[in-house]
Backbone bond lengths (Angstrom), bond angles and torsions (degrees), N, CA, C in turn:
res aa  C-N    CA-C-N  psi(-1)  N-CA   C-N-CA  omega(-1)  CA-C   N-CA-C  phi
1 M - - - 1.464 - - 1.527 108.58 -
2 N 1.351 117.89 131.80 1.435 120.62 -179.84 1.531 111.20 -78.19
3 D 1.363 115.20 177.27 1.474 119.47 -176.27 1.517 112.16 -60.99
4 K 1.367 116.11 -39.45 1.452 119.32 -179.20 1.523 111.52 -65.68
5 G 1.335 115.38 -39.54 1.456 119.15 179.54 1.525 111.80 -67.56
6 R 1.353 115.00 -39.41 1.478 118.23 178.19 1.508 111.65 -65.20
7 Q 1.356 116.50 -39.40 1.458 119.74 179.87 1.509 111.55 -64.97
8 S 1.345 117.03 -43.50 1.460 120.38 178.72 1.522 111.03 -62.82
9 A 1.344 116.18 -41.60 1.452 120.27 179.36 1.537 110.42 -63.73
10 A 1.344 115.88 -39.01 1.457 119.57 179.15 1.517 110.82 -67.10
11 D 1.335 116.99 -38.32 1.465 120.64 177.29 1.515 110.85 -61.30
12 M 1.347 116.97 -45.87 1.455 120.28 -178.14 1.522 111.91 -68.07
13 K 1.345 116.00 -35.01 1.463 119.91 177.42 1.518 109.80 -64.06
14 E 1.333 116.34 -38.92 1.470 121.49 178.58 1.519 110.57 -62.84
15 A 1.321 116.14 -34.30 1.466 120.17 -177.52 1.519 112.62 -68.00
16 K 1.327 117.71 -14.84 1.457 120.65 -176.79 1.536 113.09 -97.22
17 K 1.333 116.81 6.11 1.455 120.42 -173.84 1.525 113.98 -87.76
18 M 1.313 118.22 -0.26 1.466 121.19 -178.98 1.527 109.23 -63.01
19 P 1.344 118.47 131.76 1.468 120.31 179.12 1.519 111.34 -53.58
20 N 1.350 115.16 143.93 1.465 122.13 177.70 1.524 112.41 60.33
21 N 1.331 117.68 21.97 1.464 122.83 178.40 1.526 112.77 58.50
22 K 1.323 117.26 23.57 1.463 120.30 -179.16 1.527 109.29 -87.61
23 A 1.322 114.73 69.48 1.457 121.45 179.23 1.509 109.27 -144.96
24 V 1.324 115.08 148.60 1.460 121.74 -179.14 1.519 108.38 -131.72
25 L 1.330 116.66 137.34 1.462 121.98 175.96 1.532 107.43 -103.68
26 L 1.338 116.68 116.17 1.460 121.88 -178.67 1.529 108.77 -100.38
27 S 1.332 116.96 114.33 1.467 121.54 176.51 1.527 108.24 -86.04
28 I 1.305 115.88 117.96 1.463 121.42 -175.87 1.531 109.26 -130.70
29 R 1.317 116.75 137.70 1.461 121.25 -179.30 1.535 111.61 -65.06
30 P 1.332 117.27 151.41 1.482 120.78 -176.54 1.512 114.43 -54.67
31 E 1.354 118.26 -38.30 1.459 119.73 -177.44 1.520 112.27 -62.97
32 W 1.362 116.09 -32.69 1.467 120.38 178.07 1.517 110.57 -82.89
33 C 1.339 118.05 -34.45 1.457 120.46 175.85 1.521 110.88 -60.63
34 K 1.319 115.58 -39.44 1.462 119.61 179.15 1.521 110.35 -62.67
35 K 1.324 117.03 -39.89 1.459 120.60 178.25 1.534 111.27 -66.30
36 I 1.334 116.74 -34.87 1.464 120.37 177.38 1.531 109.79 -64.04
37 L 1.328 116.55 -47.79 1.454 120.61 -178.27 1.516 112.48 -69.05
38 D 1.328 117.15 -25.62 1.465 121.78 178.00 1.531 111.96 -85.74
39 G 1.345 116.94 -3.71 1.461 120.39 179.65 1.502 114.05 81.97
40 E 1.343 118.98 7.19 1.446 121.82 -178.71 1.547 111.78 -84.51
41 K 1.310 116.78 -26.07 1.470 122.34 -179.15 1.509 108.46 -115.06
42 T 1.339 116.87 117.49 1.467 120.57 -176.29 1.519 113.85 -120.64
43 V 1.336 116.83 1.67 1.472 120.12 175.46 1.514 108.67 -134.78
44 E 1.316 115.71 157.65 1.470 121.82 176.99 1.527 108.02 -127.81
45 V 1.319 117.09 126.78 1.456 122.12 -178.66 1.521 109.19 -105.02
46 R 1.332 117.42 129.25 1.466 123.44 -178.60 1.523 109.92 -130.66
47 R 1.341 116.29 153.46 1.464 121.12 177.45 1.530 111.76 -83.54
48 T 1.318 116.63 -22.78 1.462 119.43 179.64 1.513 109.52 -119.71
49 C 1.315 114.76 153.63 1.471 120.98 -177.46 1.539 108.45 -112.24
50 P 1.344 118.97 138.98 1.458 120.99 176.05 1.539 110.93 -54.50
51 V 1.321 116.08 143.29 1.449 119.77 -175.92 1.525 112.77 -71.14
52 H 1.323 117.41 -27.23 1.454 119.44 178.04 1.519 109.94 -89.34
53 G 1.306 115.22 161.12 1.444 119.39 -177.71 1.512 112.96 -82.85
54 T 1.321 114.61 175.77 1.455 120.83 176.57 1.528 109.52 -86.34
55 P 1.353 118.37 155.73 1.455 126.08 1.03 1.526 111.40 -84.42
56 F 1.326 115.94 158.29 1.460 120.98 173.05 1.519 109.55 -149.94
57 K 1.320 115.50 158.29 1.456 121.46 178.49 1.522 109.34 -81.68
58 A 1.314 116.69 134.34 1.461 122.27 177.19 1.528 109.07 -122.54
59 Y 1.313 116.59 128.43 1.464 122.77 179.06 1.528 108.49 -104.82
60 I 1.319 116.88 133.94 1.455 123.09 -179.08 1.530 108.85 -94.80
61 Y 1.334 115.36 110.33 1.471 120.27 179.90 1.527 109.28 -102.03
62 C 1.307 115.98 120.39 1.468 121.74 -179.88 1.516 108.98 -85.90
63 T 1.337 117.34 115.31 1.455 120.94 -178.09 1.527 110.73 -66.84
64 R 1.316 115.14 160.07 1.464 119.76 177.96 1.529 111.22 -76.14
65 T 1.337 116.43 -28.40 1.455 121.10 -175.46 1.516 111.44 -92.67
66 A 1.328 115.62 131.07 1.462 121.93 176.15 1.514 108.47 -116.10
67 S 1.329 115.95 162.19 1.455 119.89 176.17 1.531 109.83 -66.73
68 K 1.322 117.07 157.67 1.464 120.93 -177.67 1.522 111.50 -64.49
69 E 1.351 116.80 -26.46 1.445 120.14 -178.26 1.517 113.24 -77.66
70 F 1.331 116.90 -14.91 1.464 120.46 -174.97 1.525 109.05 -85.28
71 I 1.320 115.93 118.78 1.465 121.70 -179.04 1.528 107.96 -100.95
72 L 1.328 115.74 122.29 1.462 120.22 179.71 1.513 109.02 -80.74
73 D 1.347 116.68 94.65 1.453 120.62 -179.15 1.533 111.80 -91.43
74 D 1.323 116.86 4.72 1.460 121.03 179.63 1.514 107.06 -133.80
75 D 1.355 117.12 118.77 1.456 118.14 -175.13 1.518 112.39 -70.71
76 N 1.333 117.53 -3.66 1.462 120.01 173.23 1.540 110.29 -67.31
77 W 1.332 117.22 -15.74 1.461 120.39 177.71 1.530 111.19 -90.31
78 D 1.322 117.26 -4.48 1.456 121.83 -178.36 1.529 108.85 -88.45
79 V 1.328 117.17 131.42 1.463 120.13 -177.40 1.520 112.10 -65.47
80 S 1.343 118.00 -15.34 1.465 120.34 -179.36 1.515 112.46 -94.46
81 A 1.335 118.16 -2.85 1.454 120.77 -178.32 1.525 110.71 -65.61
82 K 1.323 117.25 145.54 1.465 121.63 -177.69 1.529 111.16 -121.55
83 K 1.309 116.23 24.09 1.458 120.41 -177.38 1.530 111.86 -93.05
84 H 1.313 115.17 -174.18 1.471 123.07 172.30 1.515 112.36 57.00
85 G 1.333 115.99 54.56 1.454 120.61 173.98 1.522 113.69 63.83
86 G 1.299 117.98 32.71 1.452 120.98 178.56 1.505 114.02 90.27
87 W 1.331 118.22 -5.11 1.468 121.08 176.38 1.504 107.70 -64.13
88 P 1.347 119.45 114.03 1.463 120.80 -168.96 1.525 115.30 -86.50
89 G 1.296 116.77 39.22 1.457 119.36 -179.52 1.520 110.72 90.41
90 K 1.324 116.66 162.54 1.458 120.24 -173.41 1.516 113.37 -93.24
91 R 1.328 118.82 -31.11 1.459 119.93 -177.16 1.536 109.88 -66.41
92 G 1.325 114.50 132.55 1.465 119.70 -179.23 1.509 113.23 84.66
93 H 1.338 118.44 16.01 1.447 120.95 -177.90 1.528 111.15 -141.81
94 I 1.325 115.34 162.28 1.462 121.31 171.25 1.526 107.65 -75.88
95 I 1.326 116.88 124.43 1.466 120.92 -176.25 1.510 113.32 -105.20
96 G 1.312 118.22 -8.13 1.454 119.80 -179.41 1.516 110.48 177.05
97 E 1.307 115.55 175.24 1.451 120.86 178.55 1.521 109.63 -149.99
98 F 1.324 115.81 160.68 1.452 120.91 176.69 1.530 108.99 -154.03
99 T 1.297 115.87 163.49 1.457 121.17 175.15 1.510 108.14 -99.77
100 C 1.319 116.78 117.44 1.459 121.69 178.81 1.530 108.41 -83.56
101 K 1.315 115.46 115.85 1.465 120.51 -176.88 1.526 113.07 -100.07
102 K 1.328 116.09 -17.82 1.468 118.99 -176.51 1.515 110.59 -152.67
103 I 1.318 116.33 140.23 1.462 122.33 175.20 1.517 107.75 -124.44
104 T 1.307 116.52 129.10 1.457 121.82 -179.34 1.526 109.50 -106.57
105 G 1.314 117.56 127.93 1.457 121.95 178.66 1.524 111.08 -87.91
106 L 1.321 116.18 135.04 1.453 122.64 178.22 1.539 109.72 -122.92
107 T 1.318 116.74 169.03 1.458 121.25 174.85 1.521 109.32 -118.06
108 H 1.308 115.59 126.37 1.463 121.37 -179.90 1.537 108.05 -96.32
109 V 1.332 117.05 125.26 1.457 119.75 -174.66 1.528 113.46 -103.86
110 G 1.319 116.50 9.37 1.463 119.38 178.01 1.517 111.35 -77.01
111 E 1.329 117.50 -177.91 1.446 122.19 -179.50 1.517 110.11 -70.01
112 T 1.314 116.18 125.95 1.464 120.50 -178.16 1.515 112.84 -123.20
113 G 1.315 117.85 -1.66 1.452 119.98 -178.89 1.509 113.82 86.93
114 S 1.329 116.85 3.54 1.479 120.03 177.33 1.518 107.73 -148.92
115 W 1.338 114.14 173.29 1.458 118.57 179.55 1.525 111.43 -77.69
116 E 1.313 116.42 -17.34 1.460 119.59 -178.14 1.526 110.29 -89.96
117 P 1.341 118.58 131.96 1.460 120.22 176.13 1.529 111.67 -67.57
118 A 1.317 115.94 147.13 1.460 119.76 178.55 1.525 109.32 -76.19
119 S 1.313 116.61 148.27 1.457 121.35 176.28 1.520 109.04 -93.09
120 L 1.302 116.67 131.95 1.453 122.02 176.29 1.515 108.12 -116.59
121 Y 1.310 115.98 144.81 1.448 121.14 -178.45 1.521 110.15 -124.94
122 V 1.319 115.39 133.41 1.462 121.63 -177.34 1.516 110.00 -106.97
123 M 1.300 116.13 125.17 1.465 121.59 174.71 1.525 108.18 -114.83
124 A 1.312 116.44 131.26 1.475 120.45 -178.54 1.513 109.22 -104.54
125 P 1.350 118.15 110.21 1.469 120.67 179.02 1.516 112.62 -59.69
126 G 1.341 117.44 -42.29 1.464 119.54 179.35 1.522 111.70 65.80
127 S 1.316 117.80 -91.85 1.449 122.50 -177.60 1.505 110.55 -126.59
128 Y 1.317 116.20 145.70 1.454 120.59 -179.26 1.513 110.01 -163.50
129 Y 1.344 117.55 178.24 1.454 119.21 172.93 1.505 110.29 -129.04
130 K 1.335 114.84 165.35 1.454 121.43 179.71 1.520 107.28 -141.07
131 P 1.336 118.47 162.34 1.464 120.31 176.31 1.533 109.27 -57.76
132 G 1.321 116.06 138.55 1.457 119.46 -177.78 1.511 111.08 -173.69
133 N 1.313 116.14 -154.67 1.463 120.40 -177.64 1.527 112.54 -130.29
134 G 1.312 117.51 26.85 1.448 120.15 172.38 1.512 115.73 95.53
135 K 1.328 117.28 51.69 1.463 121.81 177.46 1.521 108.85 -121.53
136 I 1.321 115.31 160.69 1.453 120.41 174.93 1.519 108.60 -124.54
137 E 1.332 115.30 131.70 1.465 121.67 177.55 1.524 107.50 -114.38
138 R 1.335 116.13 136.78 1.458 119.31 -179.98 1.512 110.09 -127.69
139 T 1.303 115.05 136.48 1.474 120.60 177.40 1.517 107.95 -121.77
140 G 1.318 114.97 151.57 1.469 120.56 177.25 1.514 114.88 94.43
141 L 1.341 118.17 -0.80 1.455 120.70 -179.16 1.522 114.12 -99.71
142 G 1.325 116.17 -10.55 1.445 119.77 -179.72 1.521 111.24 61.63
143 S 1.324 116.70 -133.61 1.465 121.62 -177.38 1.530 112.19 -105.53
144 D 1.331 116.99 16.68 1.467 121.34 -177.13 1.538 109.69 -68.72
145 S 1.327 116.63 106.33 1.469 121.76 -175.06 1.516 112.22 -68.18
146 K 1.343 118.03 -36.22 1.469 121.06 -179.22 1.527 110.54 -66.23
147 C 1.325 116.65 -41.35 1.464 120.25 178.55 1.528 110.57 -64.86
148 K 1.327 116.65 -42.33 1.462 120.36 179.70 1.520 110.91 -65.48
149 E 1.325 116.71 -36.99 1.462 120.51 177.46 1.527 110.52 -64.48
150 A 1.333 116.74 -39.25 1.469 120.43 178.87 1.529 110.74 -64.37
151 V 1.340 117.36 -39.52 1.463 121.25 176.91 1.520 110.64 -62.40
152 N 1.328 116.26 -43.65 1.459 120.25 178.67 1.528 111.33 -63.59
153 T 1.335 116.46 -36.42 1.465 120.16 176.80 1.523 110.53 -60.11
154 A 1.326 116.53 -44.97 1.468 120.77 -179.81 1.533 110.91 -62.92
155 F 1.319 116.80 -44.71 1.465 119.61 -176.50 1.524 110.61 -68.46
156 N 1.326 117.77 -39.89 1.467 120.12 177.87 1.519 111.04 -66.59
157 Y 1.336 116.44 -35.89 1.473 119.83 177.26 1.531 109.68 -64.64
158 L 1.331 116.15 -41.73 1.461 119.71 -179.72 1.532 110.21 -65.41
159 K 1.312 118.04 -38.93 1.465 120.34 178.37 1.515 111.21 -60.40
160 A 1.318 115.95 -38.83 1.466 120.22 -176.40 1.526 112.97 -82.93
161 N 1.338 117.17 -27.30 1.469 119.84 -171.13 1.515 114.36 -126.96
162 G 1.332 117.71 6.98 1.471 120.45 -176.11 1.506 113.27 -56.85
163 N 1.352 118.17 -35.39 1.463 119.99 -177.91 1.516 112.31 -68.73
164 R 1.340 117.37 -17.44 1.469 120.00 175.97 1.523 111.05 -78.26
165 I 1.309 116.64 -15.23 1.466 121.89 177.88 1.520 109.81 -96.57
166 S 1.330 116.70 -50.28 1.472 121.29 177.34 1.517 109.61 -164.81
167 G 1.322 115.37 138.67 1.454 120.41 176.68 1.519 112.48 -71.49
168 A 1.336 116.62 -10.00 1.462 120.59 -179.90 1.514 113.17 -84.23
169 I 1.333 117.18 -6.69 1.463 120.57 -178.30 1.526 109.71 -83.80
170 S 1.327 116.38 127.21 1.468 121.42 177.31 1.526 110.10 -119.00
171 T 1.323 115.16 130.07 1.480 120.24 175.24 1.519 111.07 -115.41
172 S 1.328 116.61 13.39 1.463 119.91 -179.63 1.521 113.15 -118.38
173 T 1.330 117.95 -20.05 1.467 120.90 -178.27 1.521 112.61 -114.38
174 K 1.344 117.58 2.65 1.463 121.71 -179.62 1.528 109.27 -128.47
175 D 1.332 115.12 148.18 1.452 121.86 167.31 1.519 108.19 -107.51
176 Y 1.326 117.36 134.41 1.457 121.35 -175.59 1.530 109.84 -106.26
177 I 1.317 116.19 137.77 1.461 122.27 178.29 1.534 108.10 -121.70
178 I 1.339 117.03 122.93 1.458 121.29 -178.89 1.521 109.05 -125.69
179 N 1.335 115.81 132.40 1.449 121.49 177.58 1.528 108.88 -106.45
180 Y 1.334 116.14 126.87 1.448 122.49 -179.52 1.529 109.69 -105.47
181 Q 1.340 116.33 140.30 1.455 120.70 179.48 1.518 111.27 -134.49
182 D 1.321 115.33 134.86 1.467 121.47 175.78 1.525 107.52 -88.88
183 L 1.328 116.61 86.52 1.464 121.60 -173.38 1.510 112.79 -66.62
184 Q 1.328 118.57 -28.01 1.452 120.97 -177.56 1.524 112.46 -90.88
185 G 1.331 116.94 -12.24 1.452 120.56 -179.65 1.511 113.48 67.91
186 I 1.333 117.37 27.28 1.474 120.71 -178.49 1.516 111.58 -112.89
187 G 1.322 116.95 9.51 1.458 120.19 -178.51 1.508 111.39 103.44
188 M 1.320 116.71 141.55 1.453 121.56 -177.82 1.532 111.08 -76.14
189 T 1.332 117.04 131.67 1.440 121.19 174.71 1.533 109.82 -71.73
190 D 1.332 116.76 151.30 1.457 119.01 175.08 1.522 111.34 -96.03
191 K 1.336 117.48 5.81 1.462 122.05 175.79 1.538 108.04 -85.63
192 L 1.320 116.12 69.94 1.450 120.87 -170.54 1.532 114.20 -114.93
193 A 1.324 117.53 -4.02 1.459 118.78 -175.47 1.531 112.18 -62.78
194 L 1.342 117.09 -51.13 1.463 119.46 -178.73 1.536 111.67 -67.58
195 P 1.339 119.93 -49.04 1.463 118.33 176.98 1.525 112.83 -56.98
196 T 1.328 117.04 -36.32 1.481 119.98 178.91 1.520 109.85 -68.35
197 L 1.332 117.83 -42.53 1.470 120.75 176.89 1.523 110.69 -57.40
198 I 1.322 117.09 -44.16 1.465 121.27 179.02 1.514 109.95 -63.22
199 A 1.333 116.84 -43.43 1.476 120.84 179.56 1.518 110.88 -62.36
200 L 1.333 117.94 -42.95 1.464 122.02 179.84 1.521 110.77 -61.30
201 C 1.325 116.62 -44.33 1.474 120.02 179.39 1.529 110.94 -67.09
202 S 1.325 116.82 -37.05 1.461 120.72 177.06 1.528 110.68 -61.78
203 I 1.333 115.94 -43.23 1.468 120.66 178.64 1.522 110.31 -64.78
204 A 1.345 116.33 -49.97 1.456 121.16 -174.50 1.524 112.29 -62.87
205 L 1.329 116.48 -36.19 1.471 120.43 -176.01 1.520 112.69 -96.30
206 G 1.352 117.13 -5.33 1.457 120.15 -178.39 1.507 112.99 62.92
207 K 1.330 115.74 32.39 1.470 120.64 -177.03 1.517 108.39 -120.99
208 P 1.330 119.12 119.54 1.462 120.63 -177.21 1.522 112.92 -71.91
209 V 1.316 115.61 154.95 1.464 121.64 174.81 1.530 108.07 -70.34
210 V 1.329 116.83 147.01 1.473 120.14 179.63 1.527 109.61 -58.52
211 S 1.306 116.45 150.24 1.459 120.73 -173.58 1.525 112.76 -70.85
212 N 1.328 115.33 152.50 1.460 123.57 174.50 1.524 113.37 56.72
213 L 1.339 115.89 36.01 1.451 121.03 -176.61 1.517 111.87 -104.17
214 A 1.330 115.99 134.10 1.460 121.85 170.81 1.535 107.62 -109.91
215 V 1.321 116.09 136.70 1.472 121.68 -178.86 1.513 109.07 -106.55
216 L 1.322 116.90 118.53 1.454 121.60 179.52 1.527 110.52 -112.97
217 G 1.333 115.17 158.85 1.451 120.09 -178.26 1.523 110.94 86.56
218 D 1.321 115.19 178.87 1.468 119.97 -178.85 1.518 108.97 -156.15
219 I 1.327 115.40 177.66 1.467 120.71 179.51 1.531 108.94 -134.43
220 T 1.329 115.95 157.38 1.453 122.33 172.32 1.518 108.77 -94.09
221 I 1.323 117.17 176.33 1.459 121.73 -179.83 1.523 111.15 -61.90
222 S 1.337 117.44 -25.10 1.462 120.79 179.48 1.518 112.48 -88.19
223 G 1.343 116.93 -5.91 1.461 120.87 179.73 1.524 113.69 95.96
224 T 1.329 117.69 1.90 1.466 120.49 177.66 1.535 109.85 -64.60
225 M 1.321 115.88 133.68 1.464 120.08 -179.50 1.532 111.02 -78.73
226 I 1.326 114.94 141.36 1.469 121.84 177.24 1.518 107.41 -114.03
227 K 1.334 116.83 123.83 1.462 119.27 -176.69 1.522 111.40 -73.83
228 V 1.316 115.83 169.33 1.454 123.25 -174.49 1.525 111.06 -80.47
229 D 1.321 116.58 130.83 1.473 120.26 173.55 1.522 109.54 -79.73
230 E 1.327 116.87 139.48 1.449 122.52 176.71 1.538 110.43 48.55
231 L 1.302 115.09 64.36 1.472 122.13 -173.18 1.534 112.52 -54.97
232 A 1.325 117.77 -46.36 1.470 120.09 -177.11 1.515 111.57 -60.96
233 N 1.329 116.90 -46.37 1.467 120.76 178.83 1.512 111.85 -63.23
234 T 1.329 115.67 -39.55 1.476 120.28 -179.13 1.520 110.22 -65.72
235 L 1.326 117.63 -42.59 1.452 120.37 178.21 1.532 111.86 -64.88
236 Q 1.318 116.95 -33.44 1.458 120.05 176.56 1.512 110.74 -64.00
237 V 1.330 117.52 -40.73 1.469 121.75 175.75 1.528 110.46 -62.04
238 C 1.330 116.56 -40.76 1.464 121.06 177.66 1.525 110.15 -60.33
239 L 1.329 115.98 -43.99 1.473 120.70 -179.93 1.525 110.85 -63.57
240 D 1.316 116.19 -44.74 1.473 121.27 -179.69 1.539 111.34 -65.06
241 S 1.338 116.67 -24.43 1.462 121.02 -178.94 1.534 112.58 -87.59
242 G 1.330 115.92 -6.02 1.462 118.79 178.55 1.506 115.55 93.79
243 A 1.333 118.25 9.63 1.461 121.07 179.56 1.531 110.38 -69.13
244 K 1.314 115.36 141.64 1.475 120.77 177.22 1.516 111.31 -115.30
245 K 1.326 115.67 -19.96 1.466 121.02 178.71 1.518 107.70 -126.71
246 V 1.317 116.74 142.85 1.465 121.59 -178.09 1.527 109.61 -131.06
247 L 1.315 115.49 120.12 1.452 121.82 174.88 1.524 107.36 -86.56
248 I 1.326 117.57 120.02 1.456 120.65 -169.89 1.525 109.95 -135.33
249 P 1.347 117.35 138.54 1.471 119.54 -178.74 1.525 110.85 -71.50
250 S 1.311 116.35 146.17 1.465 120.84 -179.97 1.525 111.13 -63.52
251 T 1.340 117.77 -22.10 1.459 120.73 179.39 1.530 112.15 -68.79
252 S 1.322 117.47 -13.56 1.470 121.25 179.75 1.522 112.69 -91.15
253 F 1.325 117.45 -2.80 1.466 119.94 -178.46 1.524 111.58 -59.54
254 V 1.324 117.60 -31.06 1.468 120.60 -177.40 1.527 111.64 -64.91
255 D 1.325 117.44 -17.66 1.459 120.80 -178.05 1.538 113.56 -97.53
256 F 1.325 116.81 4.02 1.465 119.65 -178.28 1.532 112.05 -60.10
257 A 1.332 116.33 -32.05 1.457 119.91 -177.03 1.532 112.16 -63.61
258 S 1.345 116.77 -21.21 1.456 119.77 -179.26 1.518 113.49 -86.84
259 V 1.319 116.72 -1.64 1.472 121.60 -175.83 1.537 109.18 -101.98
260 P 1.329 118.66 128.19 1.473 121.33 177.31 1.532 111.23 -56.00
261 A 1.307 116.73 143.12 1.471 121.95 -175.88 1.524 111.63 -60.15
262 D 1.348 117.17 -39.97 1.464 118.57 -178.33 1.530 111.73 -67.30
263 L 1.321 116.84 -29.37 1.461 120.38 177.38 1.530 110.27 -74.15
264 M 1.305 117.09 -40.03 1.464 121.21 177.81 1.524 110.76 -61.92
265 S 1.337 116.20 -40.81 1.457 120.47 -174.92 1.535 112.63 -76.53
266 A 1.325 117.40 -6.50 1.460 121.11 -178.53 1.534 111.58 -77.77
267 F 1.331 117.18 -12.27 1.459 120.38 -174.18 1.522 111.86 -125.18
268 Q 1.331 113.74 159.80 1.453 121.12 162.78 1.524 105.35 -93.09
269 L 1.325 117.52 106.45 1.456 122.20 -178.04 1.527 109.57 -83.54
270 I 1.341 115.61 126.72 1.458 121.64 -177.52 1.534 108.04 -116.98
271 P 1.324 118.23 104.04 1.463 120.23 -178.47 1.526 112.29 -78.07
272 Y 1.329 115.99 148.77 1.464 119.55 173.93 1.522 109.61 -132.32
273 Q 1.341 115.22 149.57 1.465 121.82 -174.61 1.528 112.82 -104.56
274 S 1.307 117.58 -14.93 1.463 121.37 -176.92 1.523 108.65 -158.91
275 A 1.323 116.39 171.59 1.469 120.54 178.54 1.529 110.61 -62.07
276 E 1.329 116.95 -42.63 1.456 120.53 179.92 1.525 110.95 -64.69
277 D 1.315 115.87 -41.31 1.468 121.31 178.15 1.533 109.99 -60.38
278 A 1.332 116.20 -40.79 1.477 120.54 178.55 1.519 111.18 -63.38
279 V 1.324 117.35 -41.44 1.458 120.95 179.25 1.514 110.38 -62.68
280 F 1.331 116.87 -49.03 1.458 120.23 -178.81 1.525 111.69 -58.19
281 K 1.317 116.86 -44.95 1.465 120.10 -177.45 1.524 111.89 -72.26
282 A 1.329 117.49 -34.04 1.460 120.39 177.79 1.523 111.88 -67.22
283 L 1.322 116.61 -31.13 1.459 121.56 -179.83 1.530 112.24 -92.86
284 G 1.333 116.51 1.34 1.461 120.53 178.55 1.507 113.04 72.91
285 V 1.330 117.50 29.62 1.470 121.82 178.96 1.520 108.46 -98.44
286 E 1.310 115.74 122.74 1.470 120.05 -179.85 1.521 111.07 -84.93
């Protein structure tokens, strides 16, 4: 077996290491893989659904074969390339992974050869990492400099303190890709350092964030906690968004008196004392 064959075999073997076999290998053509890495493609549509439930680890395997219309203008996509620290090109290799937390079922009404419509399933990669040298890519923030600065704060904090969370976290051999979405359509908050830190740890450890959780508060580059502005209004937004659990900094306890009792009782409030404490509780680690 040549070097390329051994590398591909090693990649596929790695894909099978997910505990309880809860892992899926997605074979995707290079033209679509490129869109995923560029942040242009954020969902994957499949005709079949994995037999096990969510969450599960999904590995993105870039096939060797591309469509005739796809022009490889970057030799990093060529399996024979020897650039980028020995990374032998993306085609024929696993280029990234993500934790699939939700699958949405759709109905396809096109011609299927039978009277029954085909079932299609949508998986949203959202955030994931790929082999690299320690960079973070963010999509969905546009040109908002404050939001980008908050993301950089989170990544720099993780570089300096990641070993206090887990020795399995690497910020030098992986590139992280995070997609941000303004679900309420009211504008993106710039309080993104702590949520980004939690997302990075979730990606690195392959452990999803607990369900129905809203993360409040923020951190500075030194790890100092920042309390929540306008706590009552913020909790109302959490309630309107469907959150059932709220991760909240202990520094915001002084503002509890300003929050109506019925609003307070609508959530399971989870206090945190530090950035690391917030990560552990967001990932359900005791």
